[in-house]
C-alpha positions as CSV (number, residue, x, y, z in Angstrom):
1,M,73.7,9.0,-19.3
2,K,72.0,11.1,-22.0
3,I,71.2,14.6,-20.9
4,T,72.1,18.1,-22.2
5,L,74.1,20.6,-20.3
6,C,71.0,22.8,-20.2
7,E,69.1,20.0,-18.4
8,L,72.0,19.4,-16.0
9,E,72.2,23.1,-15.1
10,K,68.4,23.5,-14.6
11,Q,68.4,20.5,-12.2
12,L,71.2,21.9,-10.1
13,K,70.3,25.6,-10.0
14,G,66.8,26.0,-11.4
15,G,67.7,27.6,-14.7
16,S,70.4,27.8,-17.4
17,D,72.5,30.7,-18.4
18,L,75.4,28.9,-20.1
19,P,75.7,29.8,-23.8
20,C,74.6,27.0,-26.1
21,A,73.9,24.7,-23.2
22,T,70.7,23.4,-24.9
23,D,72.8,22.0,-27.8
24,I,75.6,20.5,-25.7
25,E,75.2,16.8,-24.8
26,V,77.0,15.8,-21.6
27,T,79.2,12.8,-22.4
28,A,79.9,11.8,-18.7
29,V,80.2,13.1,-15.2
30,R,83.6,13.1,-13.6
31,I,85.1,13.7,-10.2
32,D,88.7,12.9,-11.2
33,S,90.2,15.6,-13.5
34,R,92.6,13.1,-15.0
35,L,89.7,11.3,-16.6
36,V,88.0,14.3,-18.1
37,Q,87.4,14.3,-21.8
38,K,85.7,16.7,-24.2
39,G,82.0,17.1,-23.3
40,D,82.3,15.8,-19.7
41,V,81.1,17.8,-16.7
42,F,83.5,17.9,-13.7
43,F,82.2,18.1,-10.2
44,C,84.6,19.7,-7.7
45,I,84.2,17.3,-4.7
46,E,85.9,18.3,-1.4
47,G,87.3,15.5,0.7
48,S,89.3,15.4,3.9
49,N,92.6,15.2,2.1
50,Y,91.8,16.9,-1.3
51,D,89.7,19.6,-2.9
52,G,88.5,19.2,-6.4
53,H,88.3,22.9,-6.9
54,N,92.1,22.8,-7.2
55,F,91.7,20.8,-10.4
56,A,88.8,22.7,-12.0
57,E,91.0,24.6,-14.4
58,A,92.7,21.4,-15.5
59,A,89.3,19.9,-16.2
60,I,88.4,22.9,-18.4
61,N,91.7,22.6,-20.2
62,A,91.0,18.9,-20.8
63,G,87.7,19.8,-22.6
64,A,85.1,19.8,-19.9
65,A,81.8,21.3,-21.0
66,A,81.4,22.8,-17.5
67,V,82.6,22.5,-14.0
68,V,80.3,22.4,-10.9
69,V,81.7,24.3,-8.0
70,S,80.7,25.4,-4.5
71,K,83.0,28.4,-4.2
72,H,84.1,31.2,-6.5
73,L,87.1,30.6,-8.7
74,Q,88.4,33.8,-10.0
75,N,90.6,32.2,-12.7
76,L,87.4,30.7,-14.2
77,D,85.3,33.8,-14.4
78,D,85.0,33.5,-18.2
79,K,84.6,29.7,-18.2
80,P,81.4,27.5,-18.1
81,V,80.9,27.3,-14.3
82,I,77.8,26.1,-12.5
83,M,77.7,27.3,-8.9
84,V,75.9,25.2,-6.2
85,K,75.8,25.2,-2.5
86,N,77.2,21.7,-2.0
87,T,78.8,19.7,-4.9
88,I,78.1,16.3,-3.3
89,E,74.4,17.1,-2.8
90,A,74.3,18.4,-6.4
91,L,75.8,15.1,-7.6
92,G,73.0,13.2,-5.8
93,K,70.4,15.6,-7.1
94,L,71.6,15.0,-10.7
95,A,71.6,11.2,-10.2
96,A,68.0,11.4,-8.8
97,Y,66.9,13.2,-12.0
98,W,68.6,10.7,-14.2
99,R,66.8,8.0,-12.2
100,T,63.5,9.5,-13.3
101,K,64.6,9.5,-17.0
102,S,65.8,5.9,-17.0
103,K,63.5,3.1,-17.9
104,A,65.3,0.8,-15.5
105,K,63.8,-0.7,-12.4
106,M,65.9,0.1,-9.3
107,I,66.8,-2.6,-6.8
108,A,68.5,-1.3,-3.7
109,V,70.4,-3.5,-1.3
110,T,71.6,-2.7,2.2
111,G,72.8,-4.5,5.3
112,S,75.6,-4.6,7.8
113,A,77.7,-7.3,6.1
114,G,77.5,-8.9,2.6
115,K,75.8,-6.1,0.7
116,T,78.3,-6.4,-2.2
117,T,77.8,-10.2,-2.3
118,V,74.0,-10.0,-2.4
119,K,74.2,-7.3,-5.1
120,E,76.6,-9.4,-7.2
121,M,74.6,-12.6,-6.8
122,L,71.2,-11.0,-7.6
123,A,72.6,-9.0,-10.6
124,H,74.1,-12.2,-11.9
125,V,70.8,-14.1,-11.6
126,I,68.6,-11.5,-13.3
127,A,71.2,-10.8,-16.0
128,E,70.3,-14.2,-17.5
129,K,67.2,-12.7,-19.0
130,N,67.7,-8.9,-18.6
131,T,70.1,-6.1,-19.1
132,V,71.6,-5.0,-15.7
133,H,73.7,-2.2,-14.4
134,K,75.3,-2.3,-10.9
135,N,77.7,-0.2,-8.9
136,F,81.3,-1.3,-9.2
137,M,82.5,-3.1,-6.1
138,N,81.2,-1.2,-3.1
139,L,80.9,2.4,-4.5
140,N,77.8,2.8,-2.4
141,N,78.0,6.2,-0.5
142,Q,76.9,9.7,-1.3
143,I,79.5,9.9,-4.1
144,G,79.7,6.3,-5.2
145,L,76.0,5.7,-5.6
146,P,75.3,8.8,-7.8
147,M,78.3,8.2,-9.9
148,S,77.3,4.6,-10.4
149,M,73.8,5.6,-11.5
150,L,75.1,8.3,-13.8
151,E,77.3,5.7,-15.6
152,A,74.2,3.8,-16.7
153,T,72.9,4.2,-20.2
154,G,69.3,4.4,-18.9
155,E,68.2,1.7,-21.3
156,E,68.9,-1.2,-18.9
157,D,66.1,-3.3,-17.5
158,F,67.4,-3.2,-14.0
159,W,69.8,-1.2,-11.8
160,V,71.0,-3.2,-8.8
161,M,72.7,-0.9,-6.4
162,E,74.0,-1.3,-2.9
163,L,73.7,1.5,-0.4
164,G,76.2,1.8,2.5
165,I,75.7,4.0,5.6
166,S,78.0,4.7,8.5
167,L,76.4,7.8,10.1
168,L,72.9,8.7,11.3
169,G,71.2,10.5,8.5
170,D,73.1,8.8,5.7
171,M,70.1,6.9,4.5
172,E,68.1,10.1,4.4
173,E,70.6,11.3,1.8
174,L,70.9,8.0,-0.2
175,G,67.3,6.9,-0.2
176,P,65.9,9.9,-2.2
177,V,68.6,9.4,-4.8
178,A,67.8,5.7,-5.3
179,R,64.0,5.7,-4.9
180,P,63.9,1.9,-5.3
181,D,61.3,-0.2,-6.9
182,M,62.6,-3.0,-4.7
183,A,64.5,-2.7,-1.5
184,I,66.4,-5.5,0.2
185,I,67.7,-5.4,3.8
186,H,69.4,-8.7,4.4
187,N,70.9,-8.3,7.9
188,I,72.2,-6.0,10.7
189,G,75.2,-6.3,12.9
190,P,77.5,-4.2,15.1
191,A,79.1,-2.3,12.2
192,H,79.8,1.5,12.1
193,L,78.7,1.9,15.7
194,E,81.1,4.8,16.0
195,G,78.8,6.7,13.7
196,L,75.4,5.0,14.3
197,G,75.7,4.7,18.1
198,S,73.7,1.5,18.9
199,M,72.3,-1.6,17.3
200,E,68.8,0.0,17.6
201,N,70.1,2.9,15.5
202,V,71.6,0.4,13.0
203,A,68.2,-1.3,12.7
204,T,66.2,1.9,12.3
205,S,68.7,3.5,9.9
206,K,68.8,0.4,7.6
207,A,65.0,0.0,7.7
208,S,64.5,3.6,6.8
209,L,65.4,2.6,3.2
210,F,61.8,1.4,3.0
211,K,60.6,5.0,3.4
212,Y,61.9,5.8,-0.1
213,L,60.3,2.9,-2.0
214,Q,58.3,3.9,-5.1
215,P,54.5,3.9,-4.4
216,D,54.1,0.4,-5.8
217,G,57.5,-0.7,-4.6
218,T,58.3,-3.9,-2.7
219,G,60.4,-4.3,0.5
220,L,62.2,-7.5,1.4
221,C,63.6,-8.0,4.9
222,C,65.4,-10.8,6.7
223,K,63.2,-11.9,9.6
224,D,66.2,-13.5,11.5
225,H,67.2,-10.1,13.1
226,A,64.6,-9.1,15.6
227,L,65.6,-5.4,15.8
228,L,65.6,-5.1,12.1
229,W,62.3,-6.9,11.6
230,D,60.6,-4.7,14.2
231,A,62.0,-1.5,12.6
232,A,60.8,-2.7,9.2
233,I,57.3,-3.6,10.1
234,D,56.9,-0.2,11.7
235,L,57.2,1.2,8.2
236,I,55.7,-1.4,5.7
237,E,54.7,-5.0,5.4
238,P,57.9,-6.4,4.1
239,V,58.3,-9.7,2.3
240,P,60.3,-12.0,4.8
241,F,63.1,-14.4,4.0
242,S,65.2,-16.5,6.4
243,S,68.2,-18.7,6.8
244,Q,67.0,-19.9,10.2
245,D,63.3,-20.6,10.0
246,K,62.8,-23.7,7.8
247,N,59.1,-22.9,7.5
248,A,59.7,-19.5,5.9
249,F,58.3,-19.1,2.4
250,Y,61.8,-18.0,1.2
251,Y,64.6,-19.9,2.9
252,S,68.1,-21.2,2.4
253,E,70.6,-23.3,4.3
254,L,74.1,-24.7,3.9
255,L,73.8,-28.5,3.3
256,E,77.5,-29.3,2.9
257,T,80.9,-27.7,3.0
258,L,83.0,-29.2,0.2
259,P,86.7,-29.8,0.5
260,D,87.7,-27.0,-1.8
261,G,85.8,-24.4,0.2
262,T,82.7,-24.3,-2.0
263,G,79.3,-25.1,-0.5
264,R,76.2,-27.0,-1.4
265,F,73.1,-25.0,-0.5
266,L,69.4,-25.6,-0.4
267,I,67.1,-22.8,-1.6
268,K,63.3,-22.8,-1.1
269,A,60.4,-20.8,-2.4
270,G,57.1,-22.0,-1.0
271,D,56.8,-25.7,-1.4
272,E,59.6,-25.9,-4.0
273,T,63.2,-26.6,-3.2
274,A,66.4,-26.8,-5.2
275,E,70.0,-27.3,-4.6
276,T,72.9,-25.1,-5.8
277,I,76.7,-24.8,-5.4
278,L,78.2,-21.5,-4.4
279,P,81.9,-20.7,-4.6
280,T,82.0,-20.3,-0.9
281,C,80.2,-21.5,2.2
282,G,78.9,-20.5,5.6
283,S,75.6,-19.5,7.3
284,H,76.0,-15.9,6.2
285,F,76.0,-17.0,2.5
286,A,72.8,-19.0,3.2
287,E,71.4,-15.6,4.3
288,N,72.6,-14.1,1.1
289,A,71.1,-16.9,-1.0
290,A,67.8,-16.6,0.8
291,A,67.7,-12.8,-0.1
292,V,68.5,-13.5,-3.7
293,T,66.0,-16.4,-3.9
294,C,63.3,-14.1,-2.5
295,A,64.0,-11.2,-4.9
296,A,64.5,-13.2,-8.0
297,S,61.3,-15.2,-7.4
298,I,59.3,-12.0,-7.0
299,L,60.8,-10.8,-10.3
300,G,59.4,-13.9,-12.0
301,F,62.3,-16.4,-12.0
302,K,61.6,-20.1,-11.4
303,L,63.5,-21.7,-8.5
304,Q,65.5,-24.0,-10.6
305,E,66.5,-21.1,-12.9
306,I,67.8,-19.3,-9.8
307,A,69.7,-22.4,-8.6
308,D,71.3,-23.0,-12.0
309,R,72.3,-19.4,-12.4
310,L,73.9,-19.2,-8.9
311,K,76.1,-22.2,-9.8
312,T,77.9,-19.9,-12.3
313,I,78.5,-16.9,-10.1
314,Q,82.0,-15.6,-9.5
315,L,82.0,-13.6,-6.3
316,P,84.1,-10.4,-5.9
317,K,87.7,-10.8,-4.7
318,Q,88.4,-10.4,-1.0
319,R,84.9,-11.6,0.0
320,F,85.6,-15.0,1.5
321,H,87.3,-16.0,-1.7
322,C,88.8,-19.5,-1.3
323,H,92.0,-20.3,-3.1
324,A,92.8,-24.1,-3.1
325,Y,96.5,-25.0,-3.8
326,G,97.2,-28.7,-3.1
327,K,96.8,-29.2,0.6
328,W,96.5,-25.4,1.3
329,I,93.3,-23.4,1.2
330,L,93.9,-19.6,1.6
331,I,90.7,-17.7,2.3
332,D,90.9,-14.1,1.3
333,D,88.1,-12.3,3.2
334,S,90.3,-9.2,3.6
335,Y,88.0,-6.5,2.2
336,N,86.5,-5.5,5.5
337,A,85.4,-6.7,8.9
338,N,83.0,-6.1,11.7
339,P,82.0,-8.3,14.6
340,L,79.2,-10.0,12.7
341,S,81.2,-10.8,9.6
342,M,84.3,-11.7,11.6
343,D,82.4,-14.2,13.8
344,K,80.8,-15.9,10.8
345,A,84.0,-16.0,8.8
346,I,85.9,-17.7,11.6
347,D,83.2,-20.3,12.1
348,T,83.1,-21.1,8.4
349,A,86.9,-21.3,8.1
350,K,86.8,-23.8,11.0
351,I,84.2,-25.9,9.2
352,I,86.4,-25.9,6.0
353,A,89.5,-26.8,8.0
354,G,87.9,-29.9,9.5
355,E,90.9,-32.0,10.8
356,R,93.4,-29.7,9.1
357,S,95.3,-27.0,10.9
358,L,93.5,-23.6,10.9
359,I,95.5,-20.4,10.9
360,L,93.8,-17.0,11.5
361,V,95.5,-13.8,10.1
362,L,93.4,-11.0,11.5
363,G,93.3,-7.2,11.7
364,D,91.4,-4.7,13.8
365,M,87.7,-4.2,13.4
366,L,87.3,-0.4,13.1
367,E,84.6,2.2,13.4
368,L,83.1,0.6,16.5
369,G,83.3,3.6,18.8
370,T,83.0,2.9,22.5
371,D,82.2,-0.7,21.7
372,A,85.6,-1.4,20.2
373,T,87.4,-2.7,23.4
374,R,84.5,-5.0,24.2
375,A,84.2,-6.3,20.6
376,H,87.9,-7.2,20.4
377,R,87.8,-8.9,23.8
378,E,84.9,-11.0,22.4
379,L,87.0,-11.7,19.4
380,G,89.7,-13.1,21.8
381,K,87.1,-15.4,23.3
382,K,86.1,-16.5,19.9
383,I,89.7,-17.4,19.1
384,A,90.0,-19.3,22.4
385,A,86.8,-21.3,21.6
386,I,88.0,-22.1,18.0
387,D,91.5,-22.9,19.2
388,P,93.4,-22.5,15.8
389,A,96.9,-23.7,15.4
390,A,97.9,-20.0,15.6
391,T,96.5,-16.5,15.2
392,F,98.6,-13.7,13.7
393,Y,97.2,-10.3,14.6
394,F,97.8,-6.8,13.2
395,G,96.4,-3.7,14.8
396,E,96.1,-1.5,17.8
397,H,93.6,-3.8,19.5
398,Y,96.1,-6.6,20.0
399,E,96.1,-6.3,23.8
400,D,92.3,-6.3,23.9
401,V,92.2,-9.5,21.9
402,A,95.1,-11.1,23.8
403,S,93.4,-10.4,27.1
404,S,90.8,-13.1,26.5
405,T,92.4,-15.7,24.2
406,N,93.0,-17.9,27.3
407,G,96.4,-19.3,26.2
408,S,95.6,-19.7,22.5
409,T,98.6,-18.8,20.4
410,L,98.3,-15.1,19.4
411,V,101.2,-13.5,17.6
412,P,101.4,-9.8,16.9
413,V,102.7,-8.8,13.5
414,N,103.3,-5.4,11.9
415,K,104.1,-6.4,8.3
416,P,103.6,-9.4,6.0
417,S,107.3,-10.5,6.3
418,E,106.9,-11.0,10.0
419,F,103.8,-13.1,9.4
420,L,105.7,-15.2,6.8
421,T,108.5,-15.8,9.3
422,G,105.9,-16.9,11.9
423,I,104.1,-19.3,9.7
424,H,107.3,-20.8,8.5
425,E,108.2,-21.6,12.1
426,L,105.0,-23.6,12.4
427,G,106.4,-26.0,9.8
428,L,103.0,-26.7,8.3
429,N,102.4,-28.2,4.8
430,N,98.6,-28.7,5.1
431,A,96.5,-25.8,6.4
432,V,93.5,-23.5,6.0
433,V,94.4,-19.9,6.4
434,L,91.8,-17.1,6.9
435,F,92.7,-13.4,6.2
436,K,90.3,-10.8,7.6
437,G,90.3,-7.3,9.0
438,S,89.0,-3.8,8.4
439,R,89.7,-2.1,5.1
440,S,92.5,0.2,6.4
441,C,94.4,-2.8,7.8
442,R,95.1,-4.0,4.2
443,M,95.1,-7.6,5.2
444,E,95.2,-8.5,1.5
445,N,98.9,-7.7,1.7
446,Y,99.3,-10.6,4.1
447,F,97.2,-12.9,1.9
448,Q,99.3,-11.9,-1.1
449,A,102.5,-12.6,0.7
450,L,101.5,-16.2,1.5
451,N,99.8,-16.7,-1.8
452,N,103.0,-15.9,-3.6
453,E,104.9,-18.4,-1.5
454,V,102.4,-21.2,-1.9
455,T,102.1,-20.7,-5.7
456,G,105.9,-20.4,-6.0
457,E,105.8,-16.9,-7.4
458,T,108.6,-15.8,-5.0
459,G,110.7,-18.9,-5.7
460,G,109.3,-21.2,-3.1
461,N,106.5,-23.7,-3.2
462,K,104.8,-24.8,0.0
463,A,101.8,-26.6,-1.5
């Protein structure tokens, strides 16, 4: 980011009255006082468990050029303070201004499951020929998106940013900040129903991203989700892609699941087809590949270039990341979970397992509101249909899941050591193990416990 303190202040309050603000170049925007260095501007963000105003003085002492506050701090009366009504809104307003100064084209990605994967795949493909900036992991909300944008130099060719929503009205706050040149909506599912209320609301909320396209912008939408497609075509004429309709202009499908958990995929653009290998597999990744093929093709990449580049992608950890150790495959999909992603992850793990034993290590799916009980009972039915060797379950919805597993082995666990004891009792030496649950369940701790045993890092070696 390259702006002066005077510019920053004018964007946030309409004018500047800080001494020498015109001559002060802001080095960075910070929301963590521990990271503040000379020339930074510190935004006092208020959260449910903290208040950045408590650290404003520490930021000044660390060399901050100014602090942005939403309430009067008497101890800073003689310090460079910028007063605003809401510091989170001010952060978004500043990022939107920086967006107008950057030469980069903005590509915004949203969906119910796999946003981060699509963002990472597309950024990797277009980085072959362009400079690219992206948000780190899934920093995609009203704080993460602006902070990610403000970390860019402004000289990049593209910004590839994911936008995450969980409440009605969230997109109305994120969309004006991003103002994308290209917007991609790759799916919808029953995620964040506690805040969004219904699948219809999920569809219209996601599709509303198209309202904020630049006048000459392009919207891409998966045509496989009827509610989403209907909501999209009410706003624009989106470019369709699919992982279900083989006649779609942009299309992808999984051709083969390989023994190590990678997958061989077909990608298609018009009459051309190509094959690629992705470090994971499953129908949901065909959906991701179709979205990336569509976007990259529109940006001028040839289909074989896309296929070759996808072969070299390294996907983020905890996103269906397969770890092969001898006869064991541990699938770390622990970052998050909703009914859509859980269903597809279990199906894919079953395909990978083949004749081998399949173990599921699952946690609650959260933020489902009144749909939570039904969704977890459906998960129990899914487990019964798949019939794994065993399912270890962590969370408050154990009884809901157990009520419909129809005799399939379901073991409640409260900590990783209990899970390890249970899997030892199974006496397996050849298995595929899937770890998945919502973020607060911290299912990565369960993955790490078994991973350490299989690799011998705790003294044992089960591989």
